[in-house]
N, C-alpha and C positions, 0 to 999 in steps of 0.2 A: 380311624374306622371299627366299631367295635363287633368282635365275632357274634354273628346271631345265635340264639339258643341251641335252634336245629341242627345247628353245625359243632357242637360242643359234644365233648363225651365226658358225661357225668362219671364220677369216683367218689370215695370216700375210702376214709379206714376201716370203716367195719363192713363195706363191701369187699375189703381187701382180702381181711381176716376170715371174711366167711368164704370167699373161695377156695382159699389154704384149707379149713376145715373141711369143706364139701370136696375137696381134693381125696384129705385124709378119707374122709367115711368111703368114698367111691373104690380107695384101694383097699381096703379094710373089707367093706361089702364081697368085692370081687372073690374074696379068697377062700368064702364059703359055696358061691356059685360054681354049679356044675355046666359047663360051654358045651356046645357044639354046632359047631361052623360049616354052611355049608354054601362054598365057595363057586357060583355059576359063572364067575365072573374073570377068574386066575387073578384078584387080586393078592391073596394072600402069599401066591408063589413067589421064589427069589426074583427078581428081575434087575439086569443090569442097566437100563435105562427105562424106566417106567413111564407110560405113558402119562400125562395129568389127566383125571376125570374132576369129574362132580359126583358126589356123594349127597344123598339126598335121605333122610330117616324125617319121620313124625317129631314133634317138640315132646310128646310126652315120651318119648324112648330115650333120653338122653342121657339118661342115669347111668346105664350100664354100658354104653357107647366107648367111653374115650381108657376103660380097662380090656373090653376087649381090642379095640386096637392096638395099643399097648402090646397084646398078646398076640396078635396076627400081623396085618399086612404094615403095619405102623413101622414097625421096626426097618423096612425098607423101601419106605415113603416119607416125603417130607408134605406135612397138611396144615392147612389154618382152617379154623371153623369161621362161619359169620355169626357175632353177638350183637347184639342191640347196643346203643349209646347211652344206654341209661344205667344206673348204678348196678340193678342185677346182670347187667350184661356185662360189668366188671367182674364180677361175683364170679360169673360162669367162665368169663376170659381167663382168670386165675386160676380155676379148677383145673380147665384146660390145658395152660401152662406147665401145670405139674407131671403130664402126662407128655409131654414133648410136642403139644399140638397148638400152633401158634394161633392168633385171633385177628380179623379184619371187623372196624367197630361200626356197627351201622344200619338202619332197617328202612322200612318205607316210609316211616313219619319221621326219622332222623337221621338225616349224614348218608341218604339212599344214595346221591351221586358218587360220594367219597367211597360207599362199598362195594359201589358197582365196577366202579372203578381199581379198587382193592382186589376184586375178586377176578376180574381181568388179565389183572397185572402178574397175579399168583400166579394163576393157569399158565401163562405166557413164557414165567420163569420154571416151570415144571414143578410146581406145587399143585397138590390136590386143594381143592374146596370143598367141604363138608356144609352142609345148608338144612335148616329144618324148614320145608318151604310154607310149614303152616303158622312159622313164629315171627314176631316174639310174642303176639296179642291172639294170632288168631283170622278167621274162626278156623276152629280142629279140623283136619284132617282134609283140608282144603289149599291145594296149589295155587300159590301166587305167580305171577308171566315172569316176574323178575328171572329166577331159577332158568328159565326157557330161554330167557334171552342172553343171557351170560354162555348156555352152550352154543347159541347161534353166532355168536361175535367171536368167541374161541374156537368153534371147531371141537370141543371134549364131549365125551360122552356123558350121559349122566349114569350113575349107577345106584339103583334103589337097593336102600339097606332094611330088611323084615328082620324085626326084634320079636320074638316068642317068648311067654314068659309063663312057667308049669304052675308056679303061685304066684301073685302078687297083689300089693295092694294097690288102690288110686286113690288119688287125695283128690278134694274136691275144686280144684284150680278149673280154668277156664278149659285145657288140656286134656284135664282128668290124669294128670302124670304119675304114670306108673313106677313104682318101687318095687321087685323083685323080693318073696322073703326069704330068708339065709337059707342056704343049702337047697335051693329049689334050681330046677332046670331052665338054662337059658337057649333057644336055640334062634342061631343069627345065620341070615341069609343075605349072601352080598348077588343079587338080581343080574342077569343079564344086561348088557350095557343098553343104553338108548339113545341115539343119535336124532339131534332136532336140527331138520334141514335150515337154512341160511333165509332161501328167498319163499315163504309161504305166504298164503293170501290168509287173510283176518280169518275166514271160517277153518283153514287147515292149521292155523296155529291153537286157535281155541280146542281141537281134534286131539292134538299132539298135547294140548297142555291136560285134557281129559283123561286122555291115556295114560300119563303119567299119574296121575291122582288114581286113577282107577289099579295100578300097578302096583302102588304103596298100599291101597285102601284090600287089596286082596292078601296084602302080608300082615295083616289086622285081625285077630280074633274078638273084638270090641264093636265091630260097626254095625 
């Protein structure tokens, strides 16, 4: 029986090469930036047995996150990031690999069930999961419900990550992708943990989703 197209992971030599180039660019770029980390969640503190959590940040902030993570909590934690099953997702997965960050492939439109199972298993194995809740194609700044469902099923807390730039360029893509200008200041906040109870009514679930969305929006300067 042939494998459905929706279950396949797209890749190509060019997407892999682009991933390595993107990682090199992020590392080189990060050297010029001045970081200020505000850790309200206790993430960057050494922990013998850290509890796995779900990190959430907007899709347009991912350019500086891997270098930041490598400089802070990433040294003490095992982390995987959700990336789409498209060729763009392969590029992102390869760039994350250069920073010691694993990947789970899938999105709402391709390999959705495999992605949900992969993220749940990663959390149960003690790994953190990083999700861009408005990715991979938007709408921009809108939290999709899958993130909350994973938190419910695993009992894992959600840590919103806010990233503000002193000076930056914004691309004309759907997410208005942000690239900080060299030698600018980057303020990173690991916000307080958010817990999502398991047994919520439909109305309460939507309230929880909106609360998370508003928390992430509160850390933006372009809303």
